[in-house]
matplotlib code that plots the C-alpha trace (Angstrom):
import matplotlib.pyplot as plt

x = [-4.6, -0.8, 1.7, 4.0, 7.4, 7.4, 6.5, 5.2, 1.7, -1.2, -1.8, -5.1, -4.8, -7.6, -7.3, -10.9, -11.3, -14.3, -16.2, -17.6, -17.4, -18.0, -15.0, -17.1, -17.7, -14.0, -13.4, -16.4, -14.8, -11.6, -13.5, -14.9, -11.4, -10.1, -12.8, -11.5, -7.9, -8.9, -10.1, -8.5, -9.9, -7.6, -8.4, -9.6, -6.1, -5.5, -3.8, -0.7, 1.7, -0.9, -1.8, -5.5, -6.3, -9.9, -10.2, -13.8, -17.3, -20.8, -23.2, -26.7, -27.2, -30.2, -30.0, -26.3, -25.5, -22.2, -23.1, -23.5, -20.0, -18.6, -20.3, -19.1, -15.5, -15.6, -17.0, -14.6, -11.6, -12.9, -13.4, -9.8, -8.5, -10.3, -8.2, -4.9, -2.8, -2.6, -0.2, -0.2, 2.7, 3.5, 5.3, 8.9, 11.0, 14.7, 15.5, 18.5, 18.6, 21.0, 21.5, 24.2, 26.5, 25.5, 22.0, 23.0, 22.0, 18.6, 18.0, 18.9, 16.9, 13.9, 14.2, 14.3, 11.2, 9.4, 10.3, 13.2, 16.6, 19.8, 21.8, 24.7, 26.1, 28.6, 30.3, 29.5, 31.1, 30.4, 29.7, 26.8, 26.2, 24.0, 22.0, 20.7, 18.0, 14.8, 11.4, 7.7, 6.1, 3.2, 5.6, 6.8, 3.5, 4.6, 8.3, 9.2, 8.0, 9.8, 13.1, 12.7, 12.3, 15.3, 17.7, 16.3, 15.5, 18.9, 17.9, 16.4, 15.5, 14.6, 13.1, 12.4, 10.1, 11.7, 10.2, 7.2, 7.8, 5.7, 4.2, 4.5, 2.0, 0.2, -0.2, -1.7, -4.1, -5.0, -5.7, -8.1, -9.9, -10.1, -11.3, -15.0, -16.6, -13.2, -11.3, -7.6, -5.2, -1.8, -1.7, -0.4, -0.9, -2.0, 0.1, -1.0, 1.9, 0.0, -1.5, -5.2, -7.7, -11.4, -13.5, -15.3, -15.0, -17.2, -20.9, -23.7, -26.9]
y = [6.4, 6.2, 5.0, 7.5, 7.0, 5.4, 8.1, 10.6, 10.5, 11.5, 13.8, 14.8, 16.1, 17.9, 17.3, 18.0, 19.9, 21.8, 22.0, 18.5, 18.6, 22.2, 23.5, 24.0, 20.2, 19.1, 19.5, 17.1, 14.5, 14.8, 14.4, 11.1, 9.9, 10.9, 9.0, 5.8, 6.7, 6.9, 3.4, 1.8, -1.2, -3.8, -4.9, -1.4, 0.1, 3.7, 4.2, 6.2, 6.8, 7.3, 10.0, 10.2, 12.0, 13.1, 13.8, 13.2, 13.1, 14.3, 16.7, 17.9, 21.7, 21.5, 18.4, 18.0, 18.2, 18.1, 14.9, 13.1, 14.0, 12.9, 9.5, 9.5, 10.2, 7.4, 4.9, 5.8, 5.4, 2.0, 0.8, 1.8, 0.0, -3.1, -3.2, -2.4, -4.5, -2.7, -4.2, -4.1, -2.3, -3.6, -1.9, -3.1, -2.5, -2.5, -4.7, -5.1, -8.2, -8.6, -12.3, -14.7, -15.7, -19.3, -18.4, -16.6, -19.5, -19.8, -16.1, -15.8, -18.9, -17.5, -14.2, -16.0, -17.9, -14.6, -13.4, -11.3, -10.6, -10.5, -7.4, -7.8, -9.2, -7.9, -8.9, -7.3, -7.7, -10.6, -13.2, -11.2, -10.5, -8.1, -9.2, -6.6, -7.2, -6.2, -7.9, -7.2, -5.7, -8.1, -11.0, -9.7, -10.5, -12.5, -12.0, -10.9, -14.3, -16.2, -14.3, -15.0, -18.7, -18.9, -17.0, -18.2, -14.6, -13.2, -11.5, -8.1, -6.3, -2.9, -1.8, 1.3, 1.8, 1.4, 2.4, 0.3, -2.6, -4.5, -7.6, -11.0, -11.6, -14.4, -12.1, -9.4, -12.0, -13.2, -9.5, -9.2, -12.4, -11.3, -7.8, -8.7, -7.6, -7.3, -4.3, -3.7, -5.5, -4.1, -1.5, -1.1, 0.9, 0.1, 1.2, 1.2, -0.1, -0.5, 1.9, 1.8, 4.3, 4.3, 3.2, 6.5, 9.7, 10.7, 11.1, 12.6, 10.5]
z = [-15.0, -14.8, -12.2, -10.5, -8.9, -5.4, -2.9, -5.4, -4.0, -6.2, -9.2, -10.8, -14.3, -16.2, -19.9, -20.8, -24.1, -25.5, -22.3, -22.4, -18.6, -17.4, -15.4, -12.3, -12.1, -12.4, -8.7, -8.1, -10.4, -8.4, -5.2, -6.4, -7.3, -3.9, -2.2, -3.9, -3.0, 0.7, 0.8, -2.2, -4.1, -2.6, 1.0, 2.0, 2.0, 0.8, -2.6, -3.6, -6.4, -9.2, -11.7, -12.8, -16.0, -16.8, -20.6, -21.6, -20.3, -20.8, -19.1, -19.3, -19.5, -17.0, -15.0, -14.2, -10.5, -8.5, -6.8, -10.1, -11.1, -7.8, -8.4, -12.0, -11.0, -8.4, -10.9, -13.7, -11.3, -10.1, -13.6, -14.5, -11.4, -12.4, -15.6, -13.8, -11.5, -8.2, -5.6, -1.8, -0.2, 3.3, 6.2, 6.6, 9.7, 10.3, 13.4, 15.6, 17.8, 20.6, 21.6, 23.0, 20.2, 20.7, 19.5, 16.3, 14.0, 15.5, 15.4, 11.7, 10.8, 12.6, 10.8, 7.4, 8.3, 8.9, 5.3, 6.8, 5.5, 7.6, 6.6, 9.1, 12.3, 14.9, 18.1, 21.4, 24.8, 27.2, 24.5, 22.9, 19.2, 17.3, 14.3, 11.9, 9.3, 7.7, 8.1, 7.4, 10.4, 10.2, 10.7, 14.1, 16.0, 19.0, 18.3, 21.9, 23.2, 20.5, 21.1, 24.8, 24.2, 21.8, 24.1, 27.5, 28.3, 27.3, 24.1, 23.2, 20.0, 18.6, 15.4, 13.3, 10.3, 6.8, 3.4, 2.3, 0.0, -2.5, -0.8, -2.3, -5.1, -3.2, -0.2, -2.4, -3.8, -0.3, 0.7, -2.2, -1.3, 2.4, 1.6, 1.3, 4.5, 6.3, 7.6, 7.0, 9.3, 10.3, 7.6, 4.1, 1.0, -2.5, -5.4, -9.0, -11.2, -14.4, -16.8, -17.5, -18.9, -18.2, -21.2, -21.0, -19.1, -16.2, -17.2, -15.3, -15.0]

ax = plt.figure().add_subplot(projection="3d")
ax.plot(x, y, z, "-o")
ax.set_aspect("equal")
plt.show()
């Protein structure tokens, strides 16, 4: 297993030599890998930006079945992920906040408390200002009410989705701890930044 560049998606590479896994079972191995990709191994989020290489395995000339290679591919990938260091990517949004200029300090401070970054400010007519920034989408729960309280109802904001960004390590760890029996929250993706190889290739029972 190898990491790919951000946004590259997924690659499955067949490097099996000598027919140790018959060619007709290679798609079954890939199917098992893709099942793990769909749900990930961190908090149930899908995975992206990873190359998976199958290079070894075993088969039985009589008893091997497709379902066994699906299960073997899934298990080998999970074993490799356990030795890697996957990270959680969280949705980030670009925000523009219009507020009275007297509230700018409170607005920028509130953004910082939400793990946001101010990227610019500008003056508008009638004593208003626009504050631009980026902030994790999960931190904007209840923001409309907070903005109304800060500006006494004289503020507004808009947002658009930005590229995903690696979450803070402690949040990735919290996602792992909360994954047991829990469903994903406001969305995210898992990315595999480390290289790991399964201790053995897919094997049929």
